[in-house]
SESE-939891 format. One record per residue (C-alpha): y, z, x. Coordinates in steps of 0.5 Angstrom, whole numbers, plus 500, padded with zeros to 3 digits. Example, Ala and Ser with C-alpha at 12.3 -4.5 7.8 and 13.67 -1.06 7.14 Angstrom:
SESE-939891
491516525 498514527 
//
This chain:
SESE-939891
446903521 451897522 454897529 460893531 460890538 466886540 465881545 470881551 474874553 468871557 473868562 475875564 468879563 462875562 458880565 460884559 459879554 452878557 451886557 453886549 448880547 442883551 443890548 443886541 437883543 433889545 436893539 433888534 426888537 426896539 430899534 430895527 434901524 440899528 443892525 448889531 454885528 457882534 465880533 467874538 474870538 474864533 474859539 467862542 463856545 457853542 452856547 455863546 455862539 447860539 446866544 449871539 445868533 438868537 440876539 442878532 439873527 446872524 453868526 458872530 464875526 471871528 476876531 481875536 481877543 485884544 491883548 495887553 500889547 494892543 492896549 499899550 499900543 493904542 494908548 500910545 497913539 496907534 490902532 489895532 489893525 486887525 480890528 479896523 480891517 475886520 470892521 471895514 470888511 463888515 461895512 461897519 458904520 459905528 464902532 461901540 468901544 466897550 471899556 477899551 480904547 482903539 486909538 486916536 483915529 481908526 477912521 470910523 465913528 466911535 461911541 465909547 462906553 465907560 461902565 463905571 469909575 471903580 478905580 477912583 472909588 476903590 484905588 486900593 484894589 488896583 495895582 498902581 500900573 493898572 490904575 494908571 493904565 485905566 485912568 489914562 484910557 478914560 482920560 483919552 476917551 473923554 478928551 478924544 471921543 465925540 460921544 461917550 455913553 455912561 450907564 447911570 447918573 452916578 457915573 455921570 457925577 463921577 465923570 464930572 467930579 474926577 475929570 476936568 478935560 471932557 470934550 465928549 458929549 456924555 449920554 446917560 443910558 441906563 440899561 434894561 434886560 430882555 427876559 420873559 415874564 415867567 420861567 418854564 421849569 419846576 423850582 422843585 426839580 431845580 432845587 433837587 438838581 443842585 441839592 438845595 433847601 426849599 428856602 435859600 438866598 441867591 448871590 450870582 456875582 462873579 468872583 471879583 474882590 469888589 463883589 464882596 462875597 466875604 461880608 455875607 460869609 462873615 454874616 453867616 459866621 456871626 449867626 453861627 456864633 450866636 447860635 441862630 438859625 443859618 440861612 443857605 446862600 447859593 453863589 454862582 459865577 466864576 472869573 479870575 481877578 488878577 487883583 486877587 488871584 487866590 480869592 476863591 481859595 481864601 473865601 473857601 478857607 474862611 467858610 471852613 474856618 467859620 464852619 458855615 460850609 453847609 450854608 454858603 454854597 458855590 455852584 460855579 458857572 451854571 447854564 443861564 436857564 438854571 441861573 434864571 430859575 434859581 433867581 426866581 425861586 430864591 427868597 431874595 437876590 443878594 448883591 453885597 458889592 462894594 461898587 457897581 456901575 449898573 447891575 445886570 443881576 439887579 436889573 433881572 431881579 427887578 424885571 422878575 419881581 424878585 425881592 432884593 437885598 442890596 449893598 447901600 450904594 448910590 447906584 443901587 438906589 438910583 436903579 431900584 429905589 425903595 424896591 429893595 432892602 439895603 445894608 452897609 456892605 462893610 458891616 457883617 452885622 448889618 448884613 445879618 440884620 438884612 438877612 434876618 429880616 428876610 428869613 423871618 418872613 413866612 413867605 417870599 415877598 414877591 412883586 408880580 412881574 410888570 412886563 409892561 414896565 420892563 418893556 418900557 425900560 427896554 424901549 427907553 434903553 434902545 431910544 437913548 442908545 439910538 440918540 447916542 449912536 446918531 450923535 456919534 456919527 454926526 459929530 464924527 463927520 462934522 469933526 472930520 469935515 471941519 
//
């Protein structure tokens, strides 16, 4: 079965790019009967192009980025012809529809993925027009697709709570990550490269408003006001959030006003091997997000046995259970408590990576994806032939 995966614009949603490339890697390893075919814009950089080649064994197929006009046209019942023609040229058997809507009928089976229902939980972060566009798109997917993939039981609960007209079969497919058991680099050299102290916390979230960097910055401010020792927090990632286009500037201004610039470090976008080594060398991963679908960075930390300090969200508890320290993401004081408890430890509380457990999670991920894909093809044919 040849399955089409279309990468989103990396400058807008790098997390979605990483998700699809990782999925392709796992399918190639654990579901050889499924052949991922990745479509990406012609200007895709060399690093990402190499990642696609390593993941699938073949180069990406050039396909332009979707536009807002495409989104509107498809919501009104059309279909994006360049994409449909590209899928047919590549003899695609199934289209993986990733957080978008290709119209009511493109003439091919579709397995649609809804990552999360953030707009329902945090509506104040969405302009009204964008909220409605997102919600209408989800309603059309749930009503018109034969099969829809969700990343968590939490998302399944949300779908059933917020939407009544669901005709699609819903599949819960929590994803796993394919990472090696140990890094190759020297942690001391990596700290030297980025001018970091021996002990630091790691926050590798994209610069989106719901990722909630501000609560960690405020926590550092509280520690400084109390005259307490300040830990160093290292943040990586970029991203433009149209809901808060000045987010980086506002965060940097707050850092300066609180006088914690030496302890909250933005490194921007860094190479993945560096990010991986920084995660391995950190006291703990911090994810202060106000909302998540199923966090890739948390999954990577779990695979590596890294300590975690996570916002207390149902999906985080579903993802890692008791293998993390939790805090209220709306309380800087509670964040201080969690940081203080981790910083007070004499040594990192690392759990040895369980490669076998991670391999099992990958196998389950591939098997559940295969089940959802086969269901989408069979149900599409049944609906078409009825």
